[in-house]
N, C-alpha and C positions, 0 to 999 in steps of 0.2 A: 443345478445350483448356478446362479448368476455369476458372471466373471468377477464382479465387484465383491461378492461374498467369498468367492474362492480366494481372492487376493487377501481379504481380511483373515480368513481361516489360516492361510499360509503364514501370514505375519504372526498370528497368535501361536502357531505351532513352532515357528522359528525361535520366538522369544520366551516360550514357556519353559518351565523346569523339566528337564529330562528325567525320566523314571530311572531309579537305580537298576543296575544290571543291564544297561543298554549302552555299553561304551562305544560301539560302532555308530549308533544313532547320535550319541552326544558329539562324537567327532565330526560327523557329517553336518549336524546342525550348526556347529561352531563355524564351519566353513561358510555356510549360508549367512550366518549372523554377521560375520566380518564383511562378506560381499555386500549384503544389504546395507549395512552401516556405512561402508565406503561409498556406495552409490548415492545414498541419501545425503551424506555429508557433502559430497561433490556437488550435487544438485542444489542443495540449500545454501551452500556458500556462494553460489552464483546469484540465487534469488535474494538472499539476505546478506548482501556484501557488506553493508554498513555495520550490521550487528556483529558479523564475524570479525570485522576489523577492530571492533571495540572490545570484544571479550576474549579473543584469541582462540587458537585451535582446540586446546584442551577443554575449555568450558563449552565451546560450541559443539564439540563432539558429544559431550555428556548430554547437552540439551537435545541433540538429534536422537541419541540412543533412547532417552526417556520418552521422547515424542513418538518414536516408532513403537514403543511398548504400550503406549496409551491411546494412540490414534489409529485410525483405519485408513489405509491407502486405497482410495477408490479410483485414483487417476491412473491412466495407462501411460501418460507422458510425465516424466520426471519434472519437466518444466512447469507443469500445472500443480505440482505437489507443494503443500505448505500453506494452503488457504487459512487454516486455523492455527498456524504456528505462532503468530503474534498473541493470540488468546492463550495459547499454551504457555508461552514465556511469562505472561502476566501472572500466572498462577504458580510459578516456580519459586523456590526458596533460594533465589540468587540476588546479588546486589543489584539495586536499581531496576527491578523487574518491570515496573510500570513504564519507566522511560525506555528501556530496551524494547518492550512490547510495542510502544508507539513508534519507535524507529523501524521496527519490523513491519508495521503496517505501511509505512511510507516506502520501504524497500519493496514490499510485495506489489504495491500499486505501480511503482516504476517498472518492475519486471513484467507485469502483465500488460502494461501500456506498450512496452516494446514488442511484445508478442502479438499484439493486435494486428488484424489484417489491414493492409494498406487500402486507403480509400483516396481516389483522385480528387484533387481540389478543383472546384469550378469557380474561379475568381470572377468570371464574367457575370455570374449569377448575382453578385453583390449589387449590380445595377438595379435589381428589382427593388432595393430598399428605397430608391428615390421616387418611385412612381406607383407603388402599390399600397393598397390598404393593409396596415399591419395585421389585421385579422385574417388576411388571405396569405400571409407569409409565415414560413417556419425556418428554423436554423438547423444546420447540421454541424455538430462539433467535430473537431479533429479526431482521427481514429485513436482509440485507446484512452480517451479523456477520462479522468477520475478525479474525485475530490476526497480529501482526507481531513479529519479533525484530530486535534491533540490537545492535551493539557500542558504540553511543553512547546517552546519555540524551536522546533526541530531544525529549521534552516539555520538559525543562529548557532545552535549547538554544533551542528556538523561543520559550519564555516569556521567556528572557533577551533574546533579540533583539527581541521585542515591547516589553519594558520599556525597552531602550536606545533604541528608536525613539520611545517616548513622551517620554523624557527629553531627546532631541535632536530638533530640528525635522525634520531629515532626515539619516539616516545615509548616508555615502558608501559606494560599493561597496568602496573601499579599507578603510574601517573594518569593514565586514561581513567582508571577506576576512581581516583581522587576527584577528577574533574566531573565525571558523571555523578558522583556523590554530591558534589557542590550544587550541580544543576537540579538534581532530584530534591535536595533539601530546600533550595531556593524557591522552587515553584510549588512544592508541597506547602510551604509556609504561606505563600501568596494565596493559594487555594483556601487554606484554613482561615486566613484573614478575611477573604471575600465572603466566606460563609458566615463569619461572626458579624460582618457588617451588613449581611443580607443583600449584597450587591450582585450575587451570582458568581459562578466560577469564570475565570479567564480561559477562554478557548481560542486556540490558534487554528486557522483554516489554510488549507493548501490545495492548489490545483496541480495535477499531474497531467502532462500532455506530451505529444511527440511531434515537434515541428519538422523534424527530419527523420533520422533513424534512431536517435538516442532520446530517451525520455528525459524531460526536465520537470522540475517542480518549482513553484513560486508561492509565496505567501499571498493570500487574498483576504478581502474583508468578509464579514458575516453576510452582508448583502449580496456580494458576488457569489459566495458559497450557495446561498439560497437560490439565486438565479441559475447557476450551473446545475444544481441538483434538480431543478424543475425540468431542464432539458434532458438530463441523464435518466430521470425517471420516466420520461415520455419518449425515449428514443425508439421504442417499439410501437409507439402510438403516434402515427403521422398526423394526428388531428390537432395537436397543440400548436397554436398560432403565436406569433410574436405579440400580438395584442393581448391575448389571454395571459401569456406569461408576464407581461408588464402589469396587468391587472392584479396578479397574485403576488408579485415580488414586493419586498419592503420599499417604503418610500425613500430609504437611504440609497437605493440603487439608482444610478444614473447611466442610462444606456448610451448617452452622448459621450460619456467618458470611457465606458467599457468597450464599445464597438471599435473605435480606431485602434485601441491597444490590442484587442483580440485579432483584428485583421493583420496588424503589423507582426504580431508574435505567432501567427499561423495557428490560432486556436479554432478557427472556423474552416470547414470544408466548403461551405457555400450556403446559399439561400434558395428556397424553393417555394412554389405555390402549394398551399394546402388544398386537399380535395374540396370541391363544392359540397355544401350541406344538402 
């Protein structure tokens, strides 16, 4: 049996109902249950720090316990655990599930970005941009770069919560819940209005990258999202050229605006020549 299936079988056994008449087994499993839950909570509190800070220990622990009962842990590293935790949250009967799930997606993207392997930057390679055919050039994005979409303005919500926490010595979870409820209702109504007007839903786009050791995120435009998605989709295909990407991206994207900002914010590792056809 593969190790992944062994882990899944162990989880199922740990959280399954113990047969009557087996008190020693029940006691033993209870120890494993507590240990597994504690390890999972500790790991996921690090990965999903924003979600944990917004819902509190008790709600978060209940989420993790239910997640362990329904999900299969196939990762050997707790730091990799939780890929589908945002999707799991979205399906739970808790307040503001959609908003919390979206915050969890951003949390996971930031966590994985920070865990990405370091890649040296080659700033001298940027000189290629001034003298080479764009169809012979390709870009290398910063290590761990990711993009995230949301129905909510996650940056504004997090910033507002941070500001409220500074203004108040300590926000209660009831106050946090009220604010999340306000945001959920506000943007749910906007989505419904846009559907009635047939104008399409409002979507917010975010870039996650690591200029130094800590992940950062920033709001980006739909055109920038499309541009970055092209490079992220092609990161294992060294054949995508700068010229080809510009041919595919929306006319709203202006590389003359994006490139200086990307260099300044260390979103690029460098530029390289594509293989000859």
